[in-house]
N, C-alpha and C positions, 0 to 999 in steps of 0.2 A: 518954494514952497509953501506947503503947505503951516498955517500957524500955529500956535502952540495948542488954543483953542479945539481948530482941526485935528491936529494931533491928537488930541486927548479923547475928543468924541473917536477918533480910529482906533485908537490903540484899546480904549475900552471896553470893548464887544468882546473882546476874546470870551472871558465866563458867563458869556451868554448863548454861546453856543448848544447848548447842548440841557437835557433837562432837572427839571426839577427832583422831587421827591415822587419815586414813584411809588404806586398801589402795592405792588408784586413785585417781592424781591427776586432775582434770576442768581445762580449758583455764579459764587464770587470768583472775578476774573482772576486769569493765571496771572499775574502782573509779578515781575519778579526785576534784579539787579540784572543788567544787561541789556535787559530788553530796549530794540531803540526803533526810532520812524521816520526818515528820510523823506522831507518833502521839496519838490520844487516851487520855489516862490515866484510870484509875477505880482507886481505893481506898477499902474502908466497913470502918471501927469501929465497931462498937455500931451508932449510929443517926443516925451523921456520916458523909458522902458526900465525898471531897477528889476532886474531873476538872479534867480540863483539856487543853492541848494541850502535845508538846513536841516539840521538834523535832533532829535531832540531822544537822549537816554537816560535812563534810570540807574545811575550809579554807585548810590549808596541808600542804608535804611539806617535811621539810628531814631531816639524818644528825643517828642520835645511836648510842651505845653500848648496844647490848642483849647480853644476855647473852656478852660481851669479842667482840665484833665490830662496827664500823661500819657500821648499814644504814639505810636509808629508810625513815620513819614518816611515818604520817600524823597531821595532827592535827585532831581533833573536838569540836567546841562543842557542848554542849547549850542549850538557854533554853529556857523554859516557861514559860507562867501558870497558876494551879493556885486552881478556887475551892473552898470549904469552905460547906460548910449540914446543917442538921440539925439533930440533939440529941444533947446529951451527958450523963448523969444525969440526964435528965428535964426539963431547960435548953434552950432554942435557943439552936444557933451560926449564926456566920454570918462570915465571912474572904473571905478571899485568899494567895494563895501563888506565889513565884517561883521558878523551878528556873534553875541555873548547875551546868556540869558541864565537862569536858575529857577525854579519852579520850586515849591517843597509840599507836598500832596499825603494826605494819609493812606497809607495803605488798605485803608479797610476797605474802604470805598473809593476810592482816587479824585478826594476832594478837593481840591486848591486852595491853600493854607495863605501861601504867600507867592508872588511873581515878580523877578526884576528880570530888565533885559536892555541892553543898548544896542545902536547901530552907530557906525564910525562909518563916517565913507570918505571919500578925497576921490573929487571930478573934477575936471577941465574945462574950461569953455572958451573955446575956439573965434574970436570975434574975427581975425581975419589971418591971412601968412603971417604978416610980421607980430600980432598982439593978440596973446592968450591968459585966462585967470587962472590960477588952481583953487579949489575950495574943497575946505575939511570941515564938514558939518558934523556932530552926535545928536542923536536923541534917545531919548530913552523913561525909564520908570520905574517905580519901586511901588510896589502897593501890597494893602494886608487884607484877607476878605475874614468877617465875622458874625457869623459865625461862617465855621469855612463853607463852600462854598461848590455844591455839585454838578456841575458841568462835565459829566461823563457818565455815560448811560449805558460802558459796557459792563457796569453791576444790576441792572433792572433789565426787566423783560419790556419790549419792546413792541406793543403790538400798531397798529395801523389805528389812528385817528385817535391814540391816546390824547390827551390833554395835561399838563401840566405848572405850575401856576407857581413861582415861589417871589422871595425878594431877600437882596444882600445889599450890606453896603460895606464901600469901601474907601479903606484910607491909604494916604500914601501922596508921592508928589510924583511930577512928571516933568523933566527939563529939556530945552532943545541948547546948545549951542552953537552957533551958527556966524562965521565974519568977527570972529573974539567978541560976540554979545549972548553972553547964561544967558538964559529965560528960563524958574522954574516957574510952576505953578501947583500948588494944593489940590490934592484930592478927598474928597467929603464928600460922602454923600451916599443917599440910601435909593433903589431904582428895582421896578417890578418886570417879569420878564417873564413873557409865556412860549412854553414849549409842545411844539405839536410835530405828533407821526403822520405826513401826507401818506408817507406810501412805507412798506415793510419788506419791499422785494421788487428793488431794484439795483440792474445790474449796471457797476461804474468800470469803463476800460480804463486802467492806468499804466502807468509802466514798470507797479509792479507787478501786475498781475489782472483779473476780470474776478470783481469780488459782487458777492450779494448785498447789497447793501440797505441801509434804512434811510428814508429822508427825515430829516430832523430840521423842518422850518420855525427859525424863532421871531419875536418881538420883543422891542425893549420898550419900557417908558418909565417915566419918572424922570429923573437930572440927566440922564442922557437917550437919545431915543433912535433906534434903527431896527433895522433888519437884515436876517439873513437866513442862506443854506447851508446846512452839512449833511455829508452822506458818510453813516456808522459803518462798520464792519465787523460783526464777530469774528472772524476769520482774521483780521487786522489787531484787533482787538484796541482800534482808536478808528479815528475820522480818514476815510479814503482822499474823502475832497473837501474844500471849504468855503466857500467863497471871503470877499473881503471883511466884510464883515460880521462875519462871523469865524473868523481864523482863530488858531493859536497865536502866539507870541506877543494877544491881544492888539492885534489884527495889524500891527507896524509893518509886516511884510507882505501884503495883501493876500492875493488870493492864493489857497498850498493845494498841490494834488500829490499825493504819494509815490515814491518812486523805488522805496527800497522797505525792507521791513526785518525783525526778531522776533517779534511775539507768535509763543507759542499755544494757541489755545486749548491744546489739551496739555497736561503740564502731568498728568499722571501715569507713569508707565503700566506695561501692562503685567503680571506673573505667573514667568514660563511653567509651567510643568511638562516634562518629561516622558512622566509615566515612572512605572516600576521596573527593576531590572529585572532578568528573564535568558532562558535561555534556551538555546534553539538548535538545530543538529544541519550540518553542514547541506547549502544545496533546497533547505525548508525555507520559503516563500513566506514572511509574518509581516505584521502591521505592526510600525510604529502608532504610538498611542500620544498625542499631544492633546487632547479635547480638555484634559483638567486645565488646560491654562487659559486666563482672564484677564481682562480689562474693562474702567469702567464704562468705556461703550464700547467697544467690540475691538478685537484682535482679528488684525485683516493679512498677515503675513507669517505663514512657518515656515521655515528654513533650518534643514536639518544638514547638518555637516559630519560627512564621515572618512576617515584616513586606514586605507585599506593599502599594504606595502608600499608606503611615501605617496598615494595617489588617492587624491581627496575626490570626493565624488558629493552631491549635492542633493537633496531628496526635498519637496518643496508639498507644502497640505498635514490639514493634521493630522490625517492619519496615511502616510503613503507606506505602499509598500514596497521589501527588498527581501532577500535575499543571499546569503556570504556561502561564496565558493571553496572560503579556506577553511580551519578550525583557529581560535584562538577567542581571544578579552577583546572586546572594543568598545571605546568611551563613543559614544554620539553624541555630539550635542545641539540641542533646539534652541533657535533663537527668533523669539516673536515679535510684532511688531504693531503699530495700530496706527489709525490715520492721522496721529498726529505727528509720528517719525519719534515715537518712545518706544523701545525697547527693551527686554531681558531677556537673561539666556538661563537654560539649566543641562543637566546632560542625564544618558540613561548609559547604563553597562549593558553591553549584550554578550551571552557566553554561549558560542559557535562551539561543538562536540564535533567528533565523528561520527561517518552511518554506521548503523550498528548497534545492538542495546547494550552492548560492554561498555562499545567507548562512549555509548553515549553518559551513562552513568558515570565510569572512572575518569573520564577525558584522558587528562597530564600524569594522575597520579600514578606514574607506572609502576612503583612499589605495591600498593593496592592490585592493579590490574596484576602483577603476577604471583603475588599470594593468592589472588585468588582463583586463579588460574590453576595453582598447582594443586587447589585444595576441589575444586572440580574434577580435574585430572585421575586423583586417588582416587574420588570416590567412583568418578564413570570406572576405576580397572577393579575397583572392588567388586561393584553392581554386576561386574561381566565375570568374575571368577562367578561370582555364587549362582551366578541362573546356570553358568557352565555343569555346573556340580549338580542341580537339581535335574537337569535334563539326564544325564545318566542315569538317574536313578537311586546313588549312593547317600548317606547321607551327610550332611552339607557340612558335618564332624561325626568325629569318633567317638562313641560312649564310653567309661571306663568298666571296666571289666567286673562283672557281677559278682557280687561277697556272699561265699558261704556262710550257712546259719543251721543251728543244733537245735532240732525239740523234739521235747517225750514221745517215748512208741505208744501209740491209740492202743488204749483196753480194748476186749472182744466182750461186753456184756451179757453177761446169762439170759436165756430165754425167759419169759415172763411165765408167773405157776399156770396152772391147768393145761399148756402146752404139754402136747409128747414133745 
């Protein structure tokens, strides 16, 4: 097995797997409680192989004093199971191990504040058929970073040939408990590291899927030295693959490859808008209107759900066409989704009237309809009677009798003088 100095050199490469302070800030990553990443781990020592799976999960958010300032931090728990197989010094070896760890990282940019992890292994060395020895070994570390270390590139724009340099200090201790002997060594020193984006468009195929990644090459110098390579994917929100000398968990688990994750790169849901309520006639074809729905990236799916006489119908698209076969009032639900799997719903009320002008306006209000019909009937009858009397030439109505008047008699005037 590795000596304590070798373990320290291996373990302390974790934070150096990513960038320093980038010159251009990208959008803040959508990290939240519940996000997890599961990695397949592999480490070989001579002819002995240690492999298994390790899951890192964000389990809590709390406040802590970091660099003299109260800040929100994520608490990440690490758990895993390992299998040990192969041979050592010509003897068969088999066993198992467990991994436990906790990282404290800033919520704002995922910088690493503190890290602690341990591996407890129990394995058996088979010397021959009659003799074997079971060995228990534990190794681990607990360190703090001052200032908080930027080992995560998800909060930065990653472009090919970008190069970042930074300096950090690690304080803490590492230990190995082997054959009932406990060896502890302090960790205290500065180191310099360089991160270069070797390529920003690399496809990596893993059990979790195929992802477009950026290749991050790391070189470390100072108290510790070494180099490693990691592949970061914005879709995953973390590293997809890490070499032994640039891996999480301070490199104690060797090479890591992603097998499962829960990160959603787009945590902003769309806003559904099914349009204004409206009225149509039975059998009239019309368009729904969901074009006012919006998203921070793009709405990629529109699904309309309507139920008529107990039967459900689905329509798709921003403006699907439809016609109702029977009158009534229908509530139609619109659900919109984006590429991140986020969704939102809204509804629109469609009132469907009978065919015909009268039915279109009165709908199911029977008393209004009967009253209007009665008024129309009276008006039509009265108009018909009036027209019939006019065609007969008689007055439409009988005038009242004339009243007699008395006037004084007209006096005859005498002719003017000079006329015979």
